[in-house]
OpenMM code with the backbone's topology and positions (N, CA, C; nanometers):
from openmm import Vec3, app, unit

residues = "MET PRO SER PHE THR ASP LYS GLU ARG ARG ILE LEU ALA LEU ALA GLN ASN ASP LEU PRO ASP ALA ILE GLN PRO TYR ALA GLU ILE ALA ARG LEU ALA ASP ALA GLU GLU ALA GLU VAL ILE GLY LEU LEU SER SER LEU LYS ASP LYS GLY VAL ILE ARG ARG PHE GLY ALA SER ILE LYS HIS GLN GLN ALA GLY PHE SER HIS ASN ALA MET VAL VAL TRP ARG ALA ASP GLU ASP GLU ILE GLU ARG CYS GLY GLU ILE MET ALA GLY ASN PRO LEU ILE SER HIS CYS TYR TYR ARG PRO SER PHE ALA ALA ASP TRP PRO TYR THR LEU TYR THR MET ILE HIS GLY ARG ASN GLU GLY GLU VAL ASN LEU VAL ILE GLU ASP ILE ARG ARG LYS THR GLY ILE GLY SER PHE ALA VAL LEU GLU SER LEU ARG GLU PHE LYS LYS THR SER MET GLN TYR PHE GLY GLU ASP".split()
positions = [
    Vec3(21.4268, 18.1351, 8.1596),
    Vec3(21.3192, 18.0781, 8.2054),
    Vec3(21.2290, 18.0752, 8.1125),
    Vec3(21.1289, 18.0141, 8.0351),
    Vec3(21.0940, 17.9902, 7.9333),
    Vec3(20.9573, 18.0600, 7.9189),
    Vec3(20.8903, 18.1546, 7.8125),
    Vec3(20.7925, 18.2277, 7.7984),
    Vec3(20.6687, 18.1463, 7.7554),
    Vec3(20.5738, 18.1396, 7.7719),
    Vec3(20.4689, 18.0635, 7.7641),
    Vec3(20.3514, 18.1822, 7.7313),
    Vec3(20.2897, 18.1075, 7.5727),
    Vec3(20.1639, 18.1653, 7.5209),
    Vec3(20.0354, 18.1599, 7.6073),
    Vec3(19.9661, 18.2254, 7.5886),
    Vec3(19.8281, 18.2264, 7.6799),
    Vec3(19.7755, 18.0962, 7.6599),
    Vec3(19.7578, 18.0102, 7.5491),
    Vec3(19.7021, 17.8629, 7.5568),
    Vec3(19.7910, 17.8005, 7.6469),
    Vec3(19.9378, 17.7816, 7.6234),
    Vec3(20.0563, 17.7323, 7.6734),
    Vec3(19.9444, 17.7364, 7.8619),
    Vec3(19.9882, 17.9025, 7.8839),
    Vec3(19.9542, 17.8746, 8.0185),
    Vec3(19.7850, 17.8402, 8.0814),
    Vec3(19.7193, 17.8289, 7.9993),
    Vec3(19.5922, 17.7696, 8.0092),
    Vec3(19.5690, 17.6375, 8.0481),
    Vec3(19.6662, 17.5431, 7.9487),
    Vec3(19.6896, 17.4216, 7.9787),
    Vec3(19.7757, 17.3906, 8.0896),
    Vec3(19.8948, 17.4823, 8.1203),
    Vec3(19.9602, 17.4672, 8.2569),
    Vec3(19.9054, 17.4832, 8.3675),
    Vec3(19.7907, 17.5953, 8.3725),
    Vec3(19.6999, 17.5898, 8.4994),
    Vec3(19.6104, 17.4828, 8.5077),
    Vec3(19.5525, 17.4022, 8.3984),
    Vec3(19.4336, 17.2800, 8.4178),
    Vec3(19.5634, 17.1927, 8.4953),
    Vec3(19.6842, 17.1366, 8.4004),
    Vec3(19.7773, 17.0218, 8.4302),
    Vec3(19.8345, 17.0221, 8.5858),
    Vec3(19.8364, 17.1700, 8.6552),
    Vec3(19.9021, 17.1438, 8.7790),
    Vec3(19.8008, 17.0871, 8.8500),
    Vec3(19.6956, 17.0765, 8.8441),
    Vec3(19.5415, 17.0183, 8.9202),
    Vec3(19.5665, 16.8969, 8.9357),
    Vec3(19.4552, 16.8316, 9.0132),
    Vec3(19.4149, 16.7100, 8.9610),
    Vec3(19.3856, 16.6676, 8.7739),
    Vec3(19.4102, 16.5745, 8.7904),
    Vec3(19.3523, 16.5313, 8.6417),
    Vec3(19.2381, 16.5050, 8.6221),
    Vec3(19.1640, 16.5122, 8.5016),
    Vec3(19.0119, 16.4997, 8.4835),
    Vec3(18.9942, 16.3878, 8.5173),
    Vec3(18.8974, 16.3428, 8.5800),
    Vec3(18.8248, 16.2156, 8.5843),
    Vec3(18.8019, 16.2146, 8.4643),
    Vec3(18.8717, 16.1388, 8.3370),
    Vec3(18.8067, 16.0683, 8.2157),
    Vec3(18.9023, 16.0159, 8.1474),
    Vec3(18.8349, 15.9327, 8.0808),
    Vec3(18.8781, 15.8090, 8.0179),
    Vec3(19.0406, 15.8760, 7.9028),
    Vec3(19.0127, 16.0104, 7.8687),
    Vec3(19.1009, 16.0724, 7.7713),
    Vec3(19.1657, 16.1786, 7.8775),
    Vec3(19.2219, 16.2084, 8.0268),
    Vec3(19.2174, 16.3128, 8.0493),
    Vec3(19.3060, 16.4375, 7.9730),
    Vec3(19.3812, 16.3985, 7.8687),
    Vec3(19.4464, 16.5038, 7.8044),
    Vec3(19.3898, 16.6033, 7.7352),
    Vec3(19.2835, 16.5104, 7.6418),
    Vec3(19.1856, 16.5686, 7.5726),
    Vec3(19.1017, 16.6144, 7.6180),
    Vec3(19.0530, 16.6207, 7.7998),
    Vec3(18.9808, 16.7012, 7.8549),
    Vec3(19.0167, 16.7809, 7.8591),
    Vec3(19.1659, 16.8214, 7.9318),
    Vec3(19.2307, 16.9385, 7.9204),
    Vec3(19.2613, 16.9994, 7.8100),
    Vec3(19.2629, 16.9656, 7.6834),
    Vec3(19.2854, 17.0611, 7.5853),
    Vec3(19.1623, 17.1176, 7.5454),
    Vec3(19.0357, 17.0051, 7.5732),
    Vec3(18.8933, 17.0905, 7.5327),
    Vec3(18.8587, 17.2334, 7.6476),
    Vec3(18.8863, 17.1877, 7.7434),
    Vec3(18.8750, 17.3521, 7.8814),
    Vec3(19.0301, 17.4327, 7.8199),
    Vec3(19.1289, 17.3935, 7.7444),
    Vec3(19.2293, 17.5117, 7.7319),
    Vec3(19.1778, 17.5666, 7.5639),
    Vec3(19.1066, 17.5201, 7.5223),
    Vec3(19.0623, 17.5539, 7.3400),
    Vec3(19.1907, 17.5176, 7.3011),
    Vec3(19.2514, 17.3758, 7.3412),
    Vec3(19.3487, 17.3156, 7.2633),
    Vec3(19.2979, 17.2239, 7.2007),
    Vec3(19.4481, 17.1610, 7.1448),
    Vec3(19.4485, 17.0279, 7.0995),
    Vec3(19.5065, 16.9121, 7.1657),
    Vec3(19.4581, 16.7818, 7.1941),
    Vec3(19.5704, 16.6666, 7.2701),
    Vec3(19.6701, 16.6825, 7.2051),
    Vec3(19.7065, 16.6898, 7.1566),
    Vec3(19.8191, 16.6633, 7.0948),
    Vec3(19.9202, 16.8061, 7.1292),
    Vec3(19.8694, 16.9108, 7.1359),
    Vec3(19.9255, 17.0399, 7.2016),
    Vec3(19.9663, 17.0211, 7.3158),
    Vec3(19.8872, 16.9517, 7.4071),
    Vec3(19.8715, 16.9611, 7.5480),
    Vec3(19.9848, 16.8281, 7.5506),
    Vec3(20.0030, 16.7190, 7.5354),
    Vec3(20.0745, 16.6242, 7.5543),
    Vec3(20.2075, 16.6730, 7.4892),
    Vec3(20.2391, 16.7251, 7.4077),
    Vec3(20.3235, 16.7878, 7.3357),
    Vec3(20.4010, 16.8823, 7.4270),
    Vec3(20.3346, 16.9850, 7.4818),
    Vec3(20.3903, 17.0943, 7.6022),
    Vec3(20.4546, 16.9846, 7.7138),
    Vec3(20.4008, 16.9185, 7.7584),
    Vec3(20.3713, 16.8584, 7.8951),
    Vec3(20.5116, 16.7628, 7.8656),
    Vec3(20.5329, 16.6995, 7.7804),
    Vec3(20.6396, 16.6160, 7.7289),
    Vec3(20.7881, 16.7127, 7.6846),
    Vec3(20.7474, 16.8055, 7.6200),
    Vec3(20.8645, 16.9429, 7.5919),
    Vec3(20.9270, 16.9823, 7.7691),
    Vec3(20.7975, 16.9866, 7.8240),
    Vec3(20.8628, 17.0394, 7.9818),
    Vec3(20.9433, 16.9427, 8.0756),
    Vec3(20.8859, 16.8148, 8.0200),
    Vec3(20.9506, 16.7466, 8.1217),
    Vec3(21.1036, 16.6818, 8.0793),
    Vec3(21.0919, 16.6874, 7.9366),
    Vec3(21.2443, 16.6471, 7.8752),
    Vec3(21.3374, 16.7578, 7.9179),
    Vec3(21.2955, 16.8948, 7.8996),
    Vec3(21.3740, 16.9908, 7.9368),
    Vec3(21.4260, 16.9611, 8.1199),
    Vec3(21.3255, 16.9686, 8.1683),
    Vec3(21.3521, 16.9461, 8.3170),
    Vec3(21.2631, 17.0439, 8.4193),
    Vec3(21.2226, 17.1191, 8.3333),
    Vec3(21.1240, 17.1975, 8.4022),
    Vec3(20.9958, 17.1297, 8.4836),
    Vec3(20.9217, 17.0328, 8.4144),
    Vec3(20.8509, 16.9564, 8.5076),
    Vec3(20.9179, 16.8384, 8.5372),
    Vec3(20.9646, 16.8034, 8.6831),
    Vec3(21.0749, 16.7157, 8.7269),
    Vec3(20.9768, 16.5841, 8.7024),
    Vec3(20.8357, 16.5746, 8.7355),
    Vec3(20.7987, 16.4554, 8.7007),
    Vec3(20.6450, 16.4286, 8.7268),
    Vec3(20.5465, 16.3629, 8.6654),
    Vec3(20.3963, 16.4023, 8.6708),
    Vec3(20.3834, 16.2315, 8.6879),
    Vec3(20.2862, 16.2528, 8.8211),
    Vec3(20.2302, 16.1300, 8.8580),
    Vec3(20.1567, 16.1825, 8.9486),
    Vec3(20.1203, 16.0666, 9.0468),
    Vec3(19.9822, 16.0576, 9.1382),
    Vec3(20.0399, 16.1096, 9.2392),
    Vec3(19.9359, 16.2048, 9.3222),
    Vec3(19.9424, 16.2151, 9.4505),
    Vec3(19.8653, 16.1994, 9.5662),
    Vec3(19.9348, 16.1054, 9.6835),
    Vec3(19.8394, 16.0304, 9.7705),
    Vec3(19.7997, 16.0918, 9.8977),
    Vec3(19.7059, 16.1440, 9.9417),
    Vec3(19.6997, 16.2128, 10.0790),
    Vec3(19.7196, 16.1122, 10.1711),
    Vec3(19.7928, 16.1219, 10.2348),
    Vec3(19.8966, 16.0685, 10.2973),
    Vec3(19.7795, 16.0425, 10.4593),
    Vec3(19.7075, 16.1301, 10.5288),
    Vec3(19.6342, 16.0728, 10.6155),
    Vec3(19.5194, 15.9776, 10.5834),
    Vec3(19.5047, 15.9974, 10.4521),
    Vec3(19.3564, 15.8850, 10.4162),
    Vec3(19.4016, 15.7443, 10.4153),
    Vec3(19.5586, 15.7860, 10.3415),
    Vec3(19.6080, 15.6342, 10.3172),
    Vec3(19.6665, 15.5693, 10.4271),
    Vec3(19.6666, 15.6201, 10.5464),
    Vec3(19.6712, 15.5374, 10.6733),
    Vec3(19.8093, 15.6415, 10.7512),
    Vec3(19.8754, 15.7132, 10.7340),
    Vec3(19.9921, 15.7654, 10.7387),
    Vec3(19.9627, 15.8765, 10.8612),
    Vec3(19.8837, 15.8503, 10.9626),
    Vec3(19.8438, 15.9939, 10.9987),
    Vec3(19.9260, 16.0614, 11.1193),
    Vec3(20.0461, 16.0224, 11.1251),
    Vec3(20.1317, 16.1016, 11.2340),
    Vec3(20.2846, 16.1451, 11.1265),
    Vec3(20.3066, 16.2379, 11.1276),
    Vec3(20.4275, 16.3035, 11.0609),
    Vec3(20.5097, 16.3989, 11.1916),
    Vec3(20.6165, 16.4154, 11.1486),
    Vec3(20.7176, 16.5303, 11.2279),
    Vec3(20.8248, 16.5698, 11.1426),
    Vec3(20.8519, 16.7236, 11.1593),
    Vec3(20.9377, 16.7670, 11.1205),
    Vec3(21.1006, 16.7100, 11.1570),
    Vec3(21.1628, 16.6283, 11.1422),
    Vec3(21.3104, 16.6661, 11.2530),
    Vec3(21.4200, 16.7032, 11.1612),
    Vec3(21.5047, 16.8132, 11.2698),
    Vec3(21.6184, 16.8739, 11.2354),
    Vec3(21.7118, 16.8330, 11.2465),
    Vec3(21.8360, 16.8063, 11.1909),
    Vec3(21.9551, 16.7566, 11.2573),
    Vec3(22.0609, 16.8371, 11.2596),
    Vec3(22.1496, 16.8372, 11.3224),
    Vec3(22.2741, 16.9032, 11.3461),
    Vec3(22.4135, 16.8051, 11.2641),
    Vec3(22.4000, 16.8434, 11.1578),
    Vec3(22.4909, 16.7596, 11.0717),
    Vec3(22.6369, 16.8571, 11.0911),
    Vec3(22.7723, 16.8113, 11.0359),
    Vec3(22.8855, 16.8335, 11.0571),
    Vec3(22.8844, 16.8785, 10.8648),
    Vec3(22.9312, 16.9858, 10.8502),
    Vec3(22.9116, 17.0533, 10.7012),
    Vec3(22.9971, 16.9402, 10.6164),
    Vec3(23.0886, 16.8474, 10.6423),
    Vec3(23.1708, 16.7648, 10.5730),
    Vec3(23.0814, 16.6276, 10.5753),
    Vec3(22.9791, 16.6376, 10.6963),
    Vec3(22.8756, 16.5283, 10.5931),
    Vec3(22.7380, 16.5756, 10.5960),
    Vec3(22.7438, 16.6550, 10.5525),
    Vec3(22.6097, 16.6768, 10.4575),
    Vec3(22.5249, 16.5936, 10.3623),
    Vec3(22.6447, 16.6113, 10.2764),
    Vec3(22.5875, 16.5271, 10.1503),
    Vec3(22.5400, 16.3691, 10.1779),
    Vec3(22.6567, 16.3148, 10.2682),
    Vec3(22.6480, 16.1602, 10.3076),
    Vec3(22.5424, 16.1521, 10.3896),
    Vec3(22.5060, 16.2395, 10.4699),
    Vec3(22.3915, 16.2107, 10.5498),
    Vec3(22.2412, 16.2268, 10.4897),
    Vec3(22.2602, 16.3491, 10.4129),
    Vec3(22.1490, 16.3698, 10.3185),
    Vec3(22.1213, 16.2682, 10.2420),
    Vec3(22.2253, 16.2158, 10.1774),
    Vec3(22.1726, 16.1007, 10.0454),
    Vec3(22.1097, 15.9546, 10.1469),
    Vec3(22.1331, 15.9426, 10.3127),
    Vec3(22.1023, 15.8607, 10.3742),
    Vec3(21.9828, 15.8618, 10.3909),
    Vec3(21.9163, 15.9925, 10.4284),
    Vec3(21.8003, 16.0192, 10.4711),
    Vec3(21.6830, 16.0150, 10.3406),
    Vec3(21.7578, 16.0650, 10.2287),
    Vec3(21.6631, 16.0992, 10.1613),
    Vec3(21.6129, 15.9497, 10.0904),
    Vec3(21.7143, 15.8519, 10.0858),
    Vec3(21.6871, 15.6751, 10.0643),
    Vec3(21.5704, 15.6159, 10.1410),
    Vec3(21.5367, 15.7353, 10.2536),
    Vec3(21.4460, 15.6362, 10.3485),
    Vec3(21.3022, 15.6844, 10.2724),
    Vec3(21.2229, 15.5418, 10.2427),
    Vec3(21.0625, 15.5654, 10.1749),
    Vec3(20.9627, 15.6399, 10.2592),
    Vec3(20.9975, 15.6772, 10.4188),
    Vec3(20.8825, 15.7077, 10.4938),
    Vec3(20.9376, 15.8603, 10.5170),
    Vec3(21.0452, 15.9241, 10.4520),
    Vec3(21.0895, 16.0251, 10.4359),
    Vec3(21.0363, 16.1386, 10.3139),
    Vec3(20.9662, 16.2562, 10.3502),
    Vec3(20.9271, 16.3017, 10.1859),
    Vec3(20.9768, 16.4083, 10.1322),
    Vec3(21.0373, 16.4439, 10.2631),
    Vec3(21.1263, 16.5865, 10.1962),
    Vec3(21.2576, 16.5663, 10.2480),
    Vec3(21.3351, 16.5958, 10.2210),
    Vec3(21.4977, 16.6573, 10.2953),
    Vec3(21.5836, 16.7434, 10.2253),
    Vec3(21.5830, 16.8423, 10.3591),
    Vec3(21.6596, 16.9592, 10.2978),
    Vec3(21.7646, 17.0013, 10.3456),
    Vec3(21.8802, 17.0927, 10.3131),
    Vec3(21.9772, 17.1343, 10.3557),
    Vec3(21.9550, 17.2551, 10.3625),
    Vec3(22.0016, 17.3037, 10.4792),
    Vec3(21.9994, 17.4995, 10.4997),
    Vec3(22.0853, 17.4817, 10.5899),
    Vec3(22.1402, 17.6243, 10.5853),
    Vec3(22.2832, 17.6357, 10.6873),
    Vec3(22.2154, 17.7285, 10.7458),
    Vec3(22.3139, 17.7005, 10.8609),
    Vec3(22.2373, 17.7636, 11.0053),
    Vec3(22.3256, 17.8823, 11.0109),
    Vec3(22.2586, 18.0171, 11.0408),
    Vec3(22.3263, 18.1643, 11.0782),
    Vec3(22.3127, 18.1344, 11.2223),
    Vec3(22.2593, 18.0537, 11.2980),
    Vec3(22.2483, 18.1160, 11.4301),
    Vec3(22.3087, 18.0533, 11.5536),
    Vec3(22.3765, 18.0814, 11.6575),
    Vec3(22.4321, 17.9935, 11.7200),
    Vec3(22.3126, 17.9338, 11.8309),
    Vec3(22.2122, 17.9705, 11.8213),
    Vec3(22.0913, 17.8803, 11.9160),
    Vec3(22.0130, 17.7951, 11.8234),
    Vec3(22.0222, 17.7834, 11.6961),
    Vec3(21.9435, 17.6694, 11.6012),
    Vec3(22.0976, 17.6337, 11.5133),
    Vec3(22.1495, 17.5335, 11.5425),
    Vec3(22.2295, 17.4391, 11.5091),
    Vec3(22.2135, 17.3708, 11.3633),
    Vec3(22.0847, 17.3680, 11.3665),
    Vec3(22.0434, 17.2448, 11.2496),
    Vec3(22.0689, 17.3278, 11.0774),
    Vec3(22.0910, 17.2050, 11.0278),
    Vec3(22.1254, 17.2367, 10.8845),
    Vec3(22.0744, 17.1109, 10.8107),
    Vec3(21.9822, 16.9932, 10.8353),
    Vec3(21.9618, 16.8844, 10.7545),
    Vec3(21.8048, 16.8976, 10.8085),
    Vec3(21.6662, 16.8591, 10.7127),
    Vec3(21.5555, 16.9186, 10.7638),
    Vec3(21.4752, 16.7953, 10.6930),
    Vec3(21.4192, 16.7280, 10.7472),
    Vec3(21.3799, 16.5873, 10.7006),
    Vec3(21.1955, 16.5959, 10.7396),
    Vec3(21.0802, 16.5609, 10.6654),
    Vec3(20.9438, 16.5401, 10.6808),
    Vec3(20.9267, 16.4238, 10.6908),
    Vec3(20.8954, 16.3238, 10.8234),
    Vec3(20.8685, 16.1885, 10.8113),
    Vec3(20.7020, 16.1574, 10.8472),
    Vec3(20.6881, 16.0255, 10.7704),
    Vec3(20.5302, 16.0188, 10.8032),
    Vec3(20.5276, 15.8875, 10.8447),
    Vec3(20.4647, 15.8513, 10.9400),
    Vec3(20.4260, 15.7138, 10.9301),
    Vec3(20.3175, 15.7032, 11.0097),
    Vec3(20.2768, 15.5746, 11.0316),
    Vec3(20.1484, 15.5010, 11.0841),
    Vec3(20.0843, 15.5686, 11.2199),
    Vec3(20.2024, 15.5547, 11.2767),
    Vec3(20.1854, 15.6020, 11.4098),
    Vec3(20.2816, 15.7085, 11.4686),
    Vec3(20.3566, 15.7320, 11.5709),
    Vec3(20.4066, 15.8052, 11.6533),
    Vec3(20.5492, 15.6833, 11.6664),
    Vec3(20.5255, 15.6003, 11.7098),
    Vec3(20.6130, 15.4900, 11.7344),
    Vec3(20.6768, 15.4592, 11.5841),
    Vec3(20.6419, 15.4630, 11.4607),
    Vec3(20.6895, 15.4069, 11.3718),
    Vec3(20.7519, 15.5451, 11.3319),
    Vec3(20.7682, 15.6522, 11.3274),
    Vec3(20.8093, 15.7621, 11.3323),
    Vec3(20.9140, 15.7246, 11.3998),
    Vec3(20.9469, 15.7099, 11.5476),
    Vec3(21.0359, 15.7019, 11.5986),
    Vec3(21.1120, 15.6076, 11.5606),
    Vec3(21.0978, 15.4987, 11.5166),
    Vec3(21.1805, 15.3744, 11.4348),
    Vec3(21.2751, 15.4304, 11.3289),
    Vec3(21.2138, 15.5614, 11.2369),
    Vec3(21.2656, 15.6136, 11.1069),
    Vec3(21.3688, 15.6969, 11.1696),
    Vec3(21.3506, 15.7660, 11.3298),
    Vec3(21.4518, 15.8768, 11.3466),
    Vec3(21.5733, 15.8037, 11.3954),
    Vec3(21.5362, 15.6675, 11.4778),
    Vec3(21.6502, 15.5971, 11.5554),
    Vec3(21.7398, 15.5532, 11.4189),
    Vec3(21.6401, 15.5030, 11.2843),
    Vec3(21.7377, 15.4204, 11.2130),
    Vec3(21.8278, 15.5331, 11.1706),
    Vec3(21.7612, 15.6580, 11.1211),
    Vec3(21.8590, 15.7539, 11.0519),
    Vec3(21.9509, 15.8263, 11.1368),
    Vec3(21.9385, 15.8165, 11.2758),
    Vec3(22.0304, 15.8577, 11.3522),
    Vec3(22.1604, 15.7441, 11.3728),
    Vec3(22.1109, 15.6243, 11.3666),
    Vec3(22.2485, 15.5075, 11.3541),
    Vec3(22.2923, 15.5269, 11.2445),
    Vec3(22.2495, 15.5105, 11.1461),
    Vec3(22.3246, 15.5051, 11.0107),
    Vec3(22.4010, 15.6222, 10.9661),
    Vec3(22.3682, 15.7946, 11.0245),
    Vec3(22.4036, 15.8632, 11.0013),
    Vec3(22.5119, 15.9053, 11.0911),
    Vec3(22.4953, 15.8410, 11.2471),
    Vec3(22.5629, 15.9022, 11.3365),
    Vec3(22.5525, 16.0128, 11.3552),
    Vec3(22.4438, 16.0994, 11.3389),
    Vec3(22.3876, 16.2541, 11.3824),
    Vec3(22.3416, 16.2103, 11.5169),
    Vec3(22.3870, 16.3070, 11.6618),
    Vec3(22.3325, 16.2485, 11.7727),
    Vec3(22.2324, 16.3868, 11.8034),
    Vec3(22.2691, 16.5039, 11.7523),
    Vec3(22.1724, 16.5957, 11.7803),
    Vec3(22.0939, 16.6442, 11.6644),
    Vec3(21.9212, 16.6124, 11.7550),
    Vec3(21.8601, 16.6636, 11.6433),
    Vec3(21.7233, 16.7402, 11.7277),
    Vec3(21.6540, 16.7604, 11.6643),
    Vec3(21.4904, 16.8060, 11.7381),
    Vec3(21.4118, 16.7724, 11.6550),
    Vec3(21.3066, 16.6890, 11.6953),
    Vec3(21.1704, 16.6476, 11.6452),
    Vec3(21.0573, 16.8229, 11.6966),
    Vec3(20.9855, 16.8333, 11.5671),
    Vec3(20.8984, 16.9153, 11.5729),
    Vec3(20.7809, 16.8674, 11.5081),
    Vec3(20.6586, 16.8820, 11.5876),
    Vec3(20.5565, 16.8180, 11.5464),
    Vec3(20.4412, 16.8778, 11.5406),
    Vec3(20.3710, 16.9275, 11.4487),
    Vec3(20.2986, 17.0259, 11.4187),
    Vec3(20.1573, 17.0238, 11.4927),
    Vec3(20.1416, 17.1324, 11.5579),
    Vec3(20.0131, 17.1447, 11.6635),
    Vec3(19.8990, 17.1454, 11.5559),
    Vec3(19.9104, 17.2623, 11.4585),
    Vec3(19.7910, 17.2739, 11.4232),
    Vec3(19.8246, 17.3418, 11.2659),
    Vec3(19.7377, 17.2328, 11.1616),
    Vec3(19.7819, 17.3064, 11.0388),
    Vec3(19.6724, 17.4294, 10.9837),
    Vec3(19.7481, 17.5129, 10.9201),
    Vec3(19.6727, 17.6494, 10.8688),
    Vec3(19.6089, 17.6641, 10.7672),
    Vec3(19.7285, 17.5635, 10.6728),
    Vec3(19.7374, 17.5294, 10.5404),
    Vec3(19.7961, 17.4325, 10.4694),
    Vec3(19.7592, 17.3665, 10.3922),
    Vec3(19.8291, 17.2488, 10.3255),
    Vec3(19.7983, 17.2488, 10.1501),
    Vec3(19.8359, 17.2949, 10.0730),
    Vec3(19.7787, 17.2939, 9.9343),
    Vec3(19.9068, 17.2777, 9.8365),
    Vec3(19.9108, 17.2236, 9.7178),
    Vec3(20.0616, 17.2216, 9.5998),
    Vec3(20.0023, 17.3444, 9.5725),
    Vec3(20.1475, 17.3928, 9.4892),
    Vec3(20.1421, 17.5246, 9.5102),
    Vec3(20.1366, 17.5272, 9.3553),
    Vec3(20.0393, 17.6393, 9.3189),
    Vec3(20.0104, 17.6986, 9.1965),
    Vec3(20.0918, 17.7904, 9.1336),
    Vec3(20.1318, 17.7702, 9.0066),
    Vec3(20.2562, 17.8593, 8.9603),
    Vec3(20.1191, 17.9404, 8.8626),
    Vec3(20.0778, 17.8750, 8.7905),
    Vec3(19.9531, 17.9388, 8.6740),
    Vec3(19.8274, 17.9414, 8.7136),
    Vec3(19.7273, 18.0904, 8.7241),
    Vec3(19.6276, 18.0895, 8.7275),
    Vec3(19.5062, 18.0341, 8.6296),
    Vec3(19.4178, 17.9869, 8.6527),
    Vec3(19.3088, 17.9683, 8.5595),
    Vec3(19.2271, 18.0773, 8.4891),
    Vec3(19.2369, 18.1180, 8.3791),
    Vec3(19.1745, 18.2368, 8.3422),
    Vec3(19.0260, 18.2031, 8.3127),
] * unit.nanometer
topology = app.Topology()
chain = topology.addChain("A")
for resn in residues:
    res = topology.addResidue(resn, chain)
    for name in ("N", "CA", "C"):
        topology.addAtom(name, app.Element.getBySymbol(name[0]), res)
């Protein structure tokens, strides 16, 4: 696990949030972190090269973009089919998350978890049917959200 200087922690605390609405956002982060723009770019580039930062990109609020219906769908996949099925699921552009979690409970046999986003319930159902057809998985459950209590990006560094 890398260790960070106080300045690097300030830079990362700022970079984990929305980029500043500025012509030179990295220069603005540098100003706020009492650093040089080259330090900001160098730190972020280094962490990206090392795989600590997976990607650096835009985050779209799916409800505001017209994707107002979502559902977590859990799938019962045989152990020897996890890899193949997971790759099929992950390849669908309307699936934002795809996880494997082993099942240890007899009354909960599901091992693959997908979060599907659609413009309406019908579109989500079409994705479910497409995944079911391509994977051959017949046992699944659709878990629809009834109430959202919190939805934020993870904050790894606090701002000082």
